[in-house]
C-alpha positions in Angstrom: -0.2 -0.2 -0.1 1.4 3.6 -0.8 1.9 5.8 2.0 0.9 9.0 1.6 1.8 10.5 4.6 3.0 14.2 4.3 7.3 14.8 4.9 8.1 14.5 8.7 11.2 14.7 10.5 11.6 12.3 13.2 14.2 10.6 14.8 16.5 13.7 13.4 15.6 12.1 10.1 13.3 13.8 7.0 11.0 11.1 6.2 9.0 10.8 3.1 6.6 8.4 2.3 8.4 6.0 5.1 11.7 6.6 3.4 14.5 8.7 5.0 15.8 11.1 2.6 17.9 13.1 5.0 19.5 12.0 8.2 21.5 14.0 10.9 18.6 16.7 10.6 20.0 19.6 12.9 17.4 20.5 16.3 17.0 24.1 14.9 15.1 22.8 11.6 11.3 22.2 11.8 8.4 21.4 9.0 4.9 22.7 8.6 3.0 20.6 6.4 1.1 22.2 3.5 -1.3 19.3 2.5 -1.1 15.5 2.5 1.8 15.0 0.6 3.8 18.2 1.0 5.3 20.3 3.6 7.7 23.4 4.1 11.1 23.5 5.8 12.2 26.1 8.1 14.5 26.7 10.5 15.6 29.4 13.5 18.8 31.1 14.0 20.1 32.5 17.3 21.0 36.2 15.7 19.0 38.3 13.2 20.8 38.8 9.8 20.2 39.5 5.7 21.8 35.9 5.0 21.7 33.1 6.7 23.0 29.2 5.9 21.5 26.7 7.6 22.3 22.8 7.5 19.3 21.0 6.5 20.4 17.1 7.1 22.6 14.7 5.2 22.2 13.5 2.0 24.0 10.4 0.7 23.6 7.8 -2.0 20.2 9.3 -3.8 20.3 9.5 -7.4 19.0 13.1 -7.9 19.2 16.2 -10.8 19.6 19.7 -9.7 19.4 23.0 -11.6 21.9 25.8 -10.5 22.9 29.1 -11.3 26.0 28.6 -12.8 26.6 32.1 -13.4 24.6 34.9 -12.8 21.6 34.9 -15.8 21.7 31.2 -16.5 20.9 27.8 -15.0 22.2 24.5 -15.9 21.8 20.9 -14.3 23.9 18.7 -12.2 23.5 15.1 -11.7 25.0 13.4 -8.4 24.2 11.2 -5.2 25.4 13.0 -2.3 25.3 16.4 -1.1 28.6 17.0 -1.7 27.6 17.2 -5.5 25.2 20.1 -4.8 26.6 23.3 -6.1 26.0 26.5 -4.8 22.7 28.6 -6.1 20.6 24.9 -6.5 17.0 26.0 -7.3 15.9 22.7 -8.0 16.2 19.5 -6.2 14.5 16.1 -7.6 15.4 13.1 -5.9 14.9 9.5 -7.2 13.7 7.2 -4.2 12.4 3.7 -3.8 9.1 2.6 -2.4 9.5 0.9 1.4 13.2 0.1 0.9 14.8 -0.7 4.0 17.8 1.0 3.6 18.3 4.4 1.6 21.4 3.2 -0.2 21.5 3.1 -3.9 21.5 -0.4 -5.0 22.2 -0.8 -8.7 21.2 -4.1 -8.8 17.5 -3.4 -7.6 15.0 -2.7 -10.7 11.9 -4.3 -9.6 11.3 -1.9 -6.5 8.2 0.8 -7.0 10.3 4.2 -7.2 8.9 7.4 -6.5 10.5 11.2 -6.1 11.1 13.9 -4.0 10.8 17.2 -4.9 13.1 19.8 -2.8 12.3 23.3 -3.9 13.9 26.4 -2.4 11.3 29.2 -2.9 10.6 33.1 -1.8 9.4 33.7 1.6 8.4 37.2 2.1 11.4 39.3 1.7 13.6 36.5 1.3 14.8 34.1 -1.3 16.3 30.4 -1.0 18.9 28.5 -2.4 20.2 25.0 -2.1 24.0 23.9 -1.7 25.8 21.1 -0.5 29.3 20.7 1.4 32.3 18.2 1.7 30.7 16.5 4.5 27.7 15.7 2.2 25.1 18.0 4.3 22.1 19.5 2.3 22.5 23.5 3.5 19.6 26.3 2.1 20.9 29.7 2.1 18.5 32.5 3.1 19.1 35.8 2.1 17.3 39.1 1.4 20.1 41.2 -0.4 19.3 44.1 1.5 21.6 44.4 4.8 18.7 46.4 6.6 16.0 43.7 5.9 17.0 40.9 8.6 15.6 38.1 10.4 16.2 35.0 12.7 13.7 32.7 11.4 13.1 30.8 7.8 9.6 30.2 8.1 8.6 28.8 4.3 12.0 28.6 2.7 12.1 25.1 1.3 9.3 23.1 -0.3 9.2 19.6 0.0 6.6 17.2 -2.1 6.7 13.7 -3.6 4.6 11.8 -6.2 5.0 8.4 -8.6 5.2 10.7 -11.5 8.0 13.2 -11.9 6.3 15.4 -14.2 2.9 15.5 -12.6 4.9 15.9 -9.2 6.5 19.1 -10.8 3.1 20.6 -12.2 1.3 19.9 -8.8 3.8 21.4 -6.6 4.4 24.6 -8.8 0.4 24.8 -8.5 0.3 24.3 -4.7 2.9 27.1 -4.6 1.4 29.6 -6.6 -1.7 29.1 -4.8 -0.2 29.2 -1.2 2.3 32.1 -2.3 0.2 34.4 -4.6 3.6 35.6 -6.0 3.5 34.1 -9.5 1.2 32.2 -11.6 1.4 28.3 -13.1 1.3 28.5 -17.0 -2.1 27.1 -17.2 -3.0 30.2 -15.9 -1.6 32.6 -18.0 -2.3 33.9 -21.9 0.5 32.6 -24.3 1.6 35.2 -26.6 0.4 34.2 -30.3 4.0 34.5 -31.8 5.0 30.8 -30.6 2.9 29.3 -33.2 4.9 31.4 -36.0 8.6 31.2 -37.8 10.4 34.0 -36.5 13.7 35.7 -37.3 15.9 37.8 -34.7 18.6 40.2 -35.7 20.8 39.6 -33.2 23.3 37.3 -34.6 22.8 38.8 -37.9 24.1 42.1 -37.4 24.7 42.4 -33.1 24.6 46.0 -32.3 25.2 47.1 -36.0 21.5 46.4 -36.7 20.0 49.1 -39.3 16.8 49.5 -41.4 18.7 48.8 -44.6 20.1 45.1 -42.9 16.7 44.7 -41.5 15.0 44.7 -45.1 17.8 43.0 -46.8 17.2 40.1 -44.4 13.5 39.8 -44.9 14.3 40.0 -48.6 16.1 37.1 -48.4 14.0 35.1 -46.8 11.4 36.1 -49.3 13.1 35.0 -52.0 13.7 31.9 -50.4 10.3 31.0 -50.4 10.2 31.1 -46.5 9.1 34.3 -44.8 9.0 34.9 -41.0 6.3 35.9 -39.4 7.5 37.6 -36.2 10.7 39.6 -36.2 12.9 40.5 -32.9 14.8 43.8 -33.7 17.3 43.1 -30.9 20.1 45.4 -29.1 20.9 48.2 -31.3 18.0 50.3 -31.9 18.3 52.3 -28.8 19.6 55.7 -27.9 22.5 55.1 -25.4 25.6 56.9 -24.1 29.0 55.3 -23.2 30.3 57.6 -20.7 33.8 55.7 -20.4 34.5 55.8 -24.2 36.4 58.7 -25.4 36.4 59.5 -29.3 39.3 58.4 -30.8 40.4 56.1 -28.0 39.7 52.1 -28.3 37.3 50.4 -26.0 38.1 49.6 -22.4 37.1 46.0 -22.4 34.1 45.9 -19.7 32.6 49.2 -20.4 30.6 48.5 -23.1 28.2 47.0 -20.4 28.2 50.0 -18.6 26.3 51.8 -21.6 23.5 53.4 -20.3 20.1 54.5 -22.0 19.5 58.0 -23.2 16.2 58.2 -24.4 13.1 55.8 -25.1 12.8 56.7 -28.5 15.0 55.3 -31.7 18.7 56.2 -32.2 19.8 58.2 -35.4 20.3 54.7 -37.4 16.5 54.5 -37.3 15.5 57.9 -38.7 16.2 59.9 -41.8 20.1 59.4 -42.6 22.3 58.8 -45.3 22.9 55.1 -44.3 18.7 54.7 -44.6 18.8 56.3 -47.9 15.7 58.0 -47.0 14.4 54.3 -46.7 12.5 55.0 -43.5 12.1 58.6 -41.6 11.6 56.7 -38.0 10.9 53.6 -36.4 7.3 53.6 -37.3 7.6 54.1 -41.1 10.2 51.0 -40.8 7.5 49.0 -39.1 4.6 50.0 -41.3 6.8 49.5 -44.3 8.1 45.7 -43.3 4.7 44.7 -42.0 3.3 45.5 -45.3 6.2 44.6 -47.6 7.0 41.4 -45.9 4.0 40.0 -44.1 5.0 40.3 -40.6 2.4 39.6 -38.0 4.7 40.8 -34.8 7.7 43.0 -34.5 9.1 42.8 -31.2 12.1 45.3 -30.0 14.5 44.4 -27.4 15.5 46.4 -24.2 16.8 45.3 -20.6 14.7 45.3 -17.5 16.5 48.5 -15.9 16.3 49.9 -19.8 19.7 49.4 -21.1 22.8 47.1 -19.5 24.0 50.0 -17.5 20.6 51.1 -16.9 19.9 54.6 -17.7 21.7 58.0 -18.0 21.0 59.8 -14.7 22.0 63.2 -16.3 19.7 62.8 -19.4 17.0 65.0 -19.3 14.8 62.9 -21.1 14.8 60.5 -18.3 15.2 62.5 -15.2 11.5 62.0 -14.6 11.8 58.5 -13.6 14.4 59.8 -10.8 17.3 57.5 -11.7 20.1 57.3 -9.5 23.7 55.5 -9.6 23.6 52.0 -7.8 26.6 49.7 -7.3 25.7 46.3 -7.7 26.3 44.1 -4.9 26.3 40.1 -6.1 25.7 37.5 -3.7 28.3 35.3 -2.5 26.7 32.0 -4.1 26.8 33.8 -7.7 30.5 34.7 -6.8 31.5 31.2 -5.6 30.2 29.6 -9.3 31.3 31.5 -12.2 32.1 35.1 -12.0 30.8 37.3 -15.3 32.3 40.1 -17.1 29.4 42.0 -17.2 28.5 41.9 -13.5 32.0 42.2 -12.9 32.1 45.9 -15.0 28.7 47.0 -13.4 30.2 46.4 -10.1 32.7 49.0 -11.0 31.1 51.4 -13.1 27.7 51.5 -11.3 23.9 51.1 -12.8 21.4 54.2 -13.4 18.5 52.7 -11.7 15.3 53.8 -12.3 13.4 54.7 -9.1 11.0 51.7 -8.2 8.3 54.0 -7.4 8.8 55.4 -11.2 9.0 52.2 -13.2 5.7 51.9 -13.9 5.7 55.2 -15.5 8.9 54.4 -17.4 7.6 51.2 -18.8 4.3 52.5 -20.2 6.0 55.5 -21.6 8.3 53.5 -23.7 6.0 51.0 -24.4 3.0 53.1 -25.6 5.4 55.0 -27.7 6.5 51.6 -29.2 3.2 50.5 -29.8 2.1 53.8 -31.6 4.9 52.8 -33.9 3.5 49.3 -34.6 5.3 47.2 -32.4 3.5 44.2 -30.9 5.8 43.5 -28.2 9.2 43.4 -26.4 11.9 41.0 -25.3 13.0 42.0 -21.8 16.5 40.9 -21.5 19.7 41.3 -18.3 16.8 40.5 -15.7 18.7 39.1 -13.0 20.7 42.4 -12.6 18.1 43.3 -10.2 19.0 40.7 -7.7 22.2 42.9 -7.1 20.2 45.9 -6.4 18.1 44.9 -3.5 20.1 47.2 -0.8 18.2 50.2 0.4 14.7 49.0 -1.8 13.3 46.5 0.4 15.7 43.4 -0.9 16.1 41.4 -4.1 12.7 40.1 -3.7 11.2 43.3 -2.9 12.7 45.4 -6.1 12.5 42.1 -8.6 8.6 42.1 -7.9 8.2 46.1 -8.2 9.6 45.8 -11.4 7.9 42.9 -12.6 4.8 43.8 -11.5 5.0 46.8 -13.7 6.4 45.4 -16.5 3.2 42.8 -16.6 0.9 46.0 -16.0 2.5 47.9 -19.0 2.3 44.7 -21.4 -1.2 44.3 -20.5 -2.0 47.9 -21.2 -0.1 48.7 -24.5 0.4 45.3 -26.3 -2.9 43.4 -26.8 -1.6 39.9 -26.3 1.0 39.5 -23.6 3.5 39.6 -26.1 6.9 39.7 -23.6 9.8 37.3 -23.9 11.9 37.3 -20.5 15.4 36.6 -21.0 18.4 36.1 -18.5 15.8 35.6 -15.8 16.6 32.4 -14.2 16.9 33.3 -10.7 14.3 32.0 -8.4 13.3 35.9 -7.7 12.1 36.0 -11.4 10.3 32.9 -11.7 8.6 32.9 -8.7 7.1 36.7 -9.1 5.9 35.5 -12.6 2.5 36.3 -12.6 1.6 37.0 -16.4 4.6 36.6 -18.6 4.2 33.5 -20.3 7.4 33.0 -22.3 11.2 33.1 -21.1 14.4 32.2 -22.3 15.7 28.9 -21.3 19.3 28.8 -21.3 22.5 30.7 -22.4 22.7 32.0 -25.9 23.1 29.8 -28.8 26.7 30.9 -29.3 27.3 30.0 -33.1 31.3 30.4 -32.7 31.7 28.1 -29.6 31.7 24.3 -31.0 31.7 23.0 -27.4 28.5 24.7 -26.5 26.1 23.0 -29.0 25.3 20.1 -27.1 25.6 21.9 -23.8 22.7 24.1 -25.2 20.6 21.2 -25.9 21.2 19.4 -22.8 20.4 22.5 -20.7 17.2 23.8 -22.2 15.5 20.3 -21.9 16.7 20.0 -18.2 15.8 23.8 -17.2 12.3 23.0 -18.6 11.4 20.7 -15.7 11.1 23.9 -13.7 10.6 26.5 -16.4 8.3 24.7 -18.3 5.7 25.0 -15.5 5.6 28.9 -15.2 6.6 29.9 -18.7 6.7 28.3 -22.5 10.4 28.1 -22.4 12.4 29.9 -25.3 15.1 27.5 -26.5 17.0 30.7 -28.5 17.4 31.5 -31.6 19.8 29.2 -34.3 21.2 29.3 -37.7 19.9 27.3 -40.0 23.1 27.6 -42.2 25.7 25.8 -39.5 27.3 22.7 -38.8 24.8 21.9 -36.2 21.5 23.3 -37.8 19.8 19.4 -38.2 20.9 19.2 -34.3 19.3 22.3 -33.0 16.6 22.5 -35.7 15.1 19.0 -34.4 15.4 20.2 -31.1 13.2 23.2 -31.6 10.7 21.2 -33.6 10.2 19.3 -30.4 10.6 21.6 -27.8 7.2 23.1 -27.7 9.0 26.5 -28.2 8.8 29.2 -30.8 11.4 28.5 -33.7 13.4 31.5 -35.0 16.5 31.9 -36.5 19.3 34.7 -36.7 20.7 34.2 -39.9 22.6 37.0 -41.7 20.8 37.9 -45.1 21.5 35.3 -47.9 22.8 33.0 -45.4 19.8 30.7 -44.7 19.5 27.2 -45.4 16.0 26.6 -46.8 16.1 22.8 -46.9 16.5 22.9 -42.9 13.9 25.7 -42.5 11.4 23.6 -45.0 11.5 20.6 -42.1 10.5 23.6 -39.4 7.9 25.8 -41.2 4.6 25.3 -43.0 4.1 27.1 -46.3 1.8 29.6 -44.4 4.8 30.6 -42.1 3.5 28.6 -39.0 5.2 25.8 -37.0 4.2 22.4 -35.8 4.5 23.3 -32.3 4.0 20.6 -29.5 2.0 21.0 -26.6 4.2 21.1 -23.6 8.1 21.9 -22.8 10.2 19.2 -24.3 12.0 17.6 -21.0 14.1 14.3 -21.0 12.3 11.4 -21.0 11.9 9.5 -17.0 15.1 7.4 -17.9 17.2 10.2 -18.7 16.5 12.6 -15.5 19.3 10.9 -13.6 22.1 10.5 -16.1 24.7 13.1 -17.5 23.8 13.2 -21.2 26.8 15.4 -21.8 29.7 13.9 -19.8 29.1 10.5 -19.0 30.3 9.0 -22.0 27.7 6.8 -22.3 23.9 7.8 -22.5 21.9 9.4 -25.2 19.8 12.2 -24.4 16.0 11.7 -25.3 13.2 14.2 -24.8 9.7 13.6 -25.2 6.6 15.8 -25.8 3.0 15.5 -27.2 0.9 16.6 -29.9 -3.0 16.3 -30.2 -3.1 12.8 -31.4 0.9 11.6 -31.5 3.7 11.6 -29.3 7.2 12.9 -30.2 10.9 11.6 -29.1 13.9 13.3 -30.2 17.0 11.1 -29.2 20.4 13.2 -29.2 24.0 12.3 -29.0 25.5 15.2 -26.9 28.8 13.3 -25.4 32.2 14.3 -26.3 31.9 17.5 -27.6 31.8 19.6 -24.6 31.9 20.0 -20.9 29.6 21.7 -18.1 30.8 24.6 -16.4 32.5 23.7 -13.1 33.1 20.1 -13.8 36.2 18.3 -15.2 36.2 16.0 -18.2 37.2 12.4 -17.2 38.9 10.5 -19.9 36.1 8.6 -20.7 33.9 11.5 -21.9 36.6 12.8 -24.6 35.3 13.3 -28.0 35.0 9.4 -29.5 33.8 8.6 -33.2 32.1 5.5 -31.8 28.4 6.1 -32.1 26.2 5.3 -29.0 23.1 3.1 -28.5 20.2 3.4 -26.5 16.3 2.1 -26.9 13.3 4.3 -27.8 9.7 2.9 -27.4 6.1 4.5 -26.5 6.5 4.4 -22.8 9.3 7.3 -23.4 6.2 9.7 -23.8 4.5 10.6 -20.9 0.6 10.7 -20.8 0.1 8.7 -24.4 -2.6 6.8 -22.9 -4.3 10.1 -22.4 -4.6 10.7 -26.2 -4.7 7.1 -27.5 -8.3 6.9 -26.5 -10.3 3.5 -25.9 -9.7 1.7 -29.1 -6.0 1.9 -28.6 -4.4 -1.6 -29.2 -1.4 -0.8 -26.8 0.8 -0.6 -30.2 2.6 2.0 -31.7 3.8 3.1 -35.0 7.4 4.9 -34.4 8.7 6.8 -37.8 12.1 7.6 -37.8 12.2 10.9 -39.1 15.9 10.7 -40.6 16.2 7.1 -41.6 12.2 7.4 -43.1 11.7 3.9 -41.3 8.5 2.8 -39.6 8.3 0.4 -36.9 5.3 -1.3 -35.1 6.1 -1.4 -31.5 4.3 -2.9 -28.5 3.4 -0.5 -25.5 6.3 -1.9 -23.2 8.8 -2.9 -26.0 11.8 -0.5 -27.6 13.7 -0.4 -30.9 17.6 0.5 -30.8 18.7 3.3 -32.4 22.4 4.4 -32.7 24.0 7.6 -33.1 27.5 9.4 -33.6 28.3 12.5 -32.0 26.0 15.5 -32.6 23.9 13.0 -34.4 19.8 13.2 -33.5 16.9 10.9 -34.8 13.2 12.0 -34.2 10.8 9.6 -33.8 6.8 10.4 -34.5 5.3 7.8 -31.7 1.2 7.2 -32.9 -0.9 5.2 -31.1 -2.4 2.0 -33.3 -6.2 2.1 -33.4 -8.3 -0.5 -34.9 -11.0 0.0 -37.9 -13.4 -2.8 -38.3 -11.9 -6.3 -36.9 -8.8 -6.6 -38.9 -7.5 -2.9 -40.3 -5.1 -1.3 -37.8 -4.1 2.3 -38.4 -2.0 5.3 -37.1 -1.7 8.7 -38.6 2.3 9.9 -38.8 1.6 13.4 -40.3 3.6 15.2 -42.7 6.8 12.9 -42.7 9.3 15.4 -44.5 8.6 17.8 -41.3 10.9 17.0 -38.1 7.9 17.2 -36.0 5.6 15.1 -38.5 2.7 14.4 -35.8 2.0 17.9 -35.2 0.2 18.0 -38.5 -2.6 15.7 -37.2 -5.5 17.8 -36.1 -7.8 15.2 -35.7 -8.7 11.7 -36.7 -11.8 9.6 -36.2 -12.3 6.0 -36.8 -16.1 5.1 -38.4 -16.9 3.2 -41.6 -13.7 5.3 -42.9 -10.6 6.8 -41.3 -11.4 10.5 -41.5 -8.3 13.0 -40.9 -7.8 16.6 -40.3 -4.4 18.0 -40.8 -2.4 20.9 -41.2 0.1 22.1 -44.2 0.9 20.4 -47.4 3.4 18.1 -48.5 4.0 14.2 -48.3 1.6 12.9 -45.4 2.3 9.3 -44.0 0.2 6.6 -41.5 0.6 3.1 -40.6 -1.9 1.0 -42.1 -2.1 -3.1 -41.5 -4.1 -3.7 -44.9 -3.7 -1.2 -48.0 -6.9 0.8 -48.6 -9.1 1.0 -51.4 -8.8 4.8 -51.9 -7.7 7.8 -50.2 -9.3 11.4 -50.7 -7.8 14.5 -49.9 -10.5 17.6 -49.8 -13.1 14.8 -51.5 -10.8 14.1 -54.2 -9.5 10.8 -54.9 -5.4 11.0 -54.5 -2.8 8.5 -55.7 -1.2 7.1 -52.7 1.7 4.6 -52.3 1.6 1.1 -49.6 4.5 -0.5 -48.4 3.3 -4.3 -47.5 6.6 -4.4 -45.8 6.1 -2.1 -43.0 2.6 -0.6 -43.7 3.7 2.8 -44.5 0.9 4.5 -46.4 1.9 7.8 -48.1 0.1 10.3 -50.5 0.2 14.4 -50.9 -1.7 17.3 -49.5 -1.8 20.3 -52.0 -1.3 23.8 -50.6 -4.6 25.2 -50.2 -4.1 28.8 -48.9 -8.0 29.1 -49.1 -8.3 26.4 -46.0 -6.8 26.2 -42.6 -7.2 22.1 -42.5 -7.0 19.4 -45.2 -10.0 17.0 -44.8 -8.5 13.5 -45.5 -10.7 10.3 -46.1 -9.0 6.8 -46.1 -11.2 4.0 -47.3 -11.1 0.3 -47.1 
């Protein structure tokens, strides 16, 4: 019988579902139940302070995955078994446990025990923010800090949340919902309005131009997409459009490294590059004209503009006449010791030296509303708001890091709602829990560090980190997996990952440098994408392995469409190393392919979309190999991949039509996420399918049909008796959103 009692502290142990999770729990640690299965952990101190480190207990020989802020802007995962493996600034800890085990030791031989999962989540508690960390004695600790020397306490009341469950994905979802309701400072993703740009192909100007972006360059880029036959429907005009001043760079003298981050905003309006000038050849007189022009000529639905949460990297120019009404003040960031103890960042080191022009929190609503209303009047549809974690360093004198972040985020949400109709906001560099747990309305955020096209060792890290980070982020926002380049050595690797990530798909190709063969596997003729339903996350059997550095494991990422599942298999081994982790000889790059199994059970919640007539078999279609397999629910097929290779499997439940016909739709088999094209499928006297897009449509059929009809017209088809693959063409008809298909036997 399953034990469902809430976590308790008994005899110096933290016990969850009858299992000892932590030993040697100190007497000053206490627990407060918050439901039948969950509780909050707190602790007392003998002195009042703005920062406490509390011992929580000893964690040994338990498989876990944790997410920690490696450098101030970004989280990455870490796999471990004991407290000493838990880095500073850990923001999520998921532990694998065994039901009714007598010992809390990991037994590699055990395979038949009932596993369950324990989530240890450091959260916000009033003015304080909590993180986890371990030490050499395998003690699990939690750091409890306000970020303001004047905001002190001697007691952490609800700093850490503990919950357990049989399904790790349900556990995370349920926990975030419990916390959102209890804390009231943020919302679960299900209660947010999803920005419409997510379902359309996009282009970002960043890698294409960096800060040298101009109206001419933007038009050249859009024109080159148009000529290639695939046009973006949303555009991000990234850093480089604003009016900024670098007070630390003297004319005629070379740039002093680091001072670029101290550049400050001088006005909310566009800079001279976006006004009538010799460079623009009179092609636009201002930002408003540019937006109107490119929407009219290139079919753009959404244009977003970039800005930093504080205005610019270095905040705003305190001497600017245009901005003085916001009462800016020069402040000097102070980083938490936890951040300094991991990886230092040049941007933060520079801002600590040169300062940030910080807008008075009581005036931040006016600032955002003024800027966003101006942009909206120019035809802009939304904003990408970057450099968000900077605020955690500026809490002194403002009630602390949680307080100032809350004020800024509430003001941002209010302005977005007022000025942009569809919650059109992308948050970026916002991986601290201060931002995550004050996210009431913002519904999408970057899930990892930048794509980094010129860093070969970062490519596998990028895919692994976004999938693991999505475990936590995916319950609060739609994770944005960042732009990539379609014309790049790793374009297939990145493109396939975006296709199953449930994320937006956008590139940052330079004008004329696109690979349209890659883009055709991602983008439909109307510019929309086949976006999966959830955040792409590691499959259950990949949660506690290191897909980058253990030298043996493939990374599998799962997702669901309306009627099909999808599993991406990626070889991320040997091409890079995690930050703060030394590579072992066994993890070095090797040309020997790695093998693993993939099957229907890799897709969570498949039963929910399979329906009553499911045979408990699935059709698995391998995108790259073009192979179709009929696989029982609990079986797997083998896949073998070299370094930086991937394979995408559409997983479609096989159902019964009449007595002897078994059928499963695959979708558009030339698209990475083939099954995303299947909107509906009914099994009556004939099989009726509603599909999106055009191209080659595939399905598994145990028998050869007598005819296939597409929009009531009989269509030629091919059928393979060997594997049951049925294919036919869907024509492009712009007058219809969906194609109606009939399969007759």
